[in-house]
C-alpha positions as CSV (number, residue, x, y, z in Angstrom):
1,M,-28.3,-13.2,-76.8
2,T,-27.0,-16.6,-76.1
3,D,-28.6,-19.0,-73.6
4,T,-25.9,-20.3,-71.1
5,N,-28.1,-23.0,-69.8
6,P,-27.7,-26.0,-71.9
7,Q,-30.7,-27.4,-73.3
8,P,-31.3,-30.9,-72.4
9,E,-31.8,-33.1,-75.5
10,R,-35.4,-34.3,-75.5
11,D,-34.8,-37.6,-77.2
12,D,-32.4,-39.1,-74.7
13,Q,-33.9,-38.1,-71.3
14,D,-37.0,-38.3,-69.6
15,P,-38.1,-34.8,-68.0
16,L,-38.4,-36.7,-64.6
17,A,-34.9,-37.9,-64.8
18,E,-33.8,-34.4,-65.9
19,A,-35.5,-32.8,-62.8
20,E,-33.9,-35.4,-60.5
21,S,-30.5,-34.8,-61.9
22,I,-30.9,-30.9,-61.4
23,I,-32.0,-31.5,-57.8
24,N,-29.0,-33.9,-57.1
25,D,-26.7,-31.6,-58.7
26,E,-28.0,-28.5,-56.7
27,A,-28.1,-30.6,-53.5
28,A,-24.3,-31.6,-54.0
29,R,-23.3,-28.1,-54.7
30,A,-25.2,-26.8,-51.6
31,E,-23.3,-29.6,-49.5
32,S,-20.0,-28.5,-50.8
33,E,-20.8,-24.9,-50.1
34,T,-21.9,-25.8,-46.6
35,A,-18.8,-27.8,-46.0
36,E,-16.5,-24.8,-47.1
37,T,-18.6,-22.4,-44.8
38,D,-18.3,-24.9,-42.1
39,A,-14.5,-25.1,-42.5
40,E,-14.3,-21.5,-42.6
41,G,-16.6,-21.1,-39.6
42,D,-14.4,-23.7,-37.8
43,E,-11.3,-21.8,-38.8
44,F,-13.1,-18.4,-37.6
45,D,-14.1,-20.1,-34.3
46,T,-10.6,-21.3,-33.7
47,D,-9.1,-17.8,-34.4
48,L,-11.8,-16.3,-32.3
49,A,-10.8,-18.6,-29.5
50,R,-7.2,-17.9,-29.7
51,A,-7.9,-14.2,-29.7
52,E,-10.0,-14.5,-26.7
53,A,-7.4,-16.7,-24.8
54,R,-4.9,-14.1,-25.5
55,A,-6.9,-11.2,-24.6
56,E,-7.6,-13.0,-21.2
57,E,-3.8,-13.7,-20.8
58,N,-3.1,-10.0,-21.4
59,F,-5.8,-8.8,-19.1
60,A,-4.5,-11.1,-16.4
61,D,-1.0,-9.7,-17.0
62,L,-2.4,-6.2,-16.9
63,Q,-4.1,-6.8,-13.5
64,R,-0.8,-8.3,-12.0
65,L,1.1,-5.5,-13.2
66,Q,-1.2,-3.0,-11.6
67,A,-1.3,-4.9,-8.2
68,E,2.5,-4.9,-8.3
69,F,2.5,-1.1,-9.1
70,V,0.0,-0.3,-6.2
71,N,2.1,-2.5,-3.8
72,Y,5.4,-0.7,-4.9
73,R,3.7,2.8,-4.6
74,K,2.6,1.7,-1.0
75,R,6.0,0.4,-0.2
76,V,7.8,3.6,-1.4
77,E,5.3,5.6,0.7
78,R,6.0,3.6,3.7
79,D,9.8,3.7,3.2
80,R,9.7,7.4,2.7
81,E,7.8,8.0,6.0
82,A,10.2,5.7,7.8
83,A,13.2,7.7,6.4
84,A,11.7,11.0,7.4
85,T,11.1,9.8,10.9
86,Q,14.6,8.4,11.0
87,H,16.0,11.7,10.0
88,T,13.9,13.7,12.5
89,A,15.0,11.2,15.3
90,K,18.6,11.8,14.3
91,V,18.0,15.5,14.6
92,V,16.4,15.2,17.9
93,E,19.2,13.0,19.2
94,Q,21.7,15.7,18.5
95,L,19.5,18.3,20.1
96,I,18.8,16.2,23.3
97,P,21.6,18.0,25.4
98,V,20.1,21.5,24.4
99,L,16.6,20.2,25.3
100,D,17.9,18.9,28.7
101,D,19.5,22.5,29.3
102,I,16.1,24.1,28.5
103,A,14.2,21.8,30.9
104,A,16.8,22.3,33.5
105,A,16.6,26.2,33.0
106,R,12.9,26.1,33.1
107,E,12.9,24.2,36.4
108,H,15.0,26.7,38.0
109,G,13.0,29.5,36.7
110,D,15.6,31.0,34.3
111,L,13.2,30.9,31.4
112,S,10.2,32.4,32.7
113,E,10.5,35.4,30.6
114,G,12.8,37.1,28.1
115,P,14.4,36.4,24.6
116,F,15.7,33.0,25.4
117,A,12.3,31.9,26.8
118,S,10.6,32.9,23.5
119,I,13.6,30.9,21.6
120,A,13.1,27.9,23.7
121,V,9.4,27.9,23.0
122,K,9.8,28.3,19.3
123,L,12.4,25.5,19.2
124,E,10.0,23.1,21.0
125,E,7.0,24.1,18.7
126,S,9.2,23.6,15.7
127,L,10.2,20.1,17.0
128,G,6.5,19.5,17.8
129,R,5.5,20.1,14.3
130,L,7.9,17.3,13.2
131,G,6.4,14.9,15.8
132,W,8.6,15.4,18.8
133,S,7.4,15.3,22.4
134,S,8.9,15.3,25.7
135,F,7.5,13.0,28.4
136,G,8.1,11.8,32.0
137,A,6.5,13.7,35.0
138,V,6.3,13.1,38.6
139,G,3.3,11.0,39.6
140,D,3.3,9.0,36.3
141,E,3.1,5.3,36.7
142,F,6.5,3.7,36.0
143,D,6.6,1.9,32.7
144,P,9.8,0.1,31.8
145,Q,9.1,0.9,28.0
146,V,9.4,4.5,28.3
147,H,11.2,5.1,31.7
148,E,14.7,4.2,32.8
149,A,15.0,3.7,36.5
150,L,18.0,5.2,38.2
151,T,17.1,4.0,41.7
152,S,14.1,2.7,43.6
153,Q,12.9,3.6,47.0
154,P,10.1,2.1,49.0
155,S,7.3,4.3,49.8
156,A,3.9,4.0,51.7
157,D,2.2,6.7,49.6
158,V,1.9,4.7,46.4
159,T,0.2,1.3,45.5
160,V,2.1,0.8,42.1
161,P,5.6,1.8,41.0
162,T,5.3,5.5,40.5
163,V,7.6,8.1,39.1
164,Q,9.0,10.2,42.2
165,L,11.5,12.3,40.6
166,V,12.5,13.0,36.9
167,A,16.3,13.3,36.5
168,Q,16.1,13.9,32.7
169,P,12.8,14.0,30.6
170,G,12.2,11.5,27.9
171,H,12.0,12.3,24.2
172,R,10.0,10.7,21.4
173,I,9.2,11.0,17.7
174,G,5.6,9.9,17.3
175,D,5.4,6.4,19.0
176,R,9.2,5.8,18.8
177,V,11.1,6.5,22.2
178,V,14.4,8.4,21.3
179,R,15.6,8.6,24.8
180,P,13.7,7.0,27.8
181,A,12.9,9.4,30.7
182,R,15.5,8.7,33.4
183,V,13.7,8.8,36.8
184,I,13.7,7.8,40.4
185,V,10.9,5.4,41.2
186,A,8.9,4.9,44.4
187,Q,7.8,1.4,45.1
188,P,5.1,0.3,47.2
189,E,6.1,-1.2,50.6
């Protein structure tokens, strides 16, 4: 077996000088290893910082896209509901003459019983499930938002403008007035 550590020559060097030389060599080697480790650590820290910055950027992009998607979904749902209401309003507009005939027949007592009375009730119930309602009754306070005044007459019996006669009932889908009620209004004297 061979010894890899060189044996110092005893004649030339002092053992104390030799020990100092070994300590200095080891210190230099340790410093160079520390410098290499620090360089690798700095490079690692830089790579880590870049990766963290990129991850934060991607996370921010993800949050923005998620918020955009939620807003898109809400907008589509609103548009879908508005389109459904619009289509229902178009159907009701087409059925207004039929609904007026039903109201007139009911006033004259023609729809008190029989097959046509049940058909009228079924039609009104079906439209009611779609959000339709009829409005305008004698004694209601006049509201220009939902009533159309055909004429106005002074009356001592009222203190505020009041519906005296309903010529044609009004129709609405939800809160949207499809046709205002056409009425004759009694005005306070």
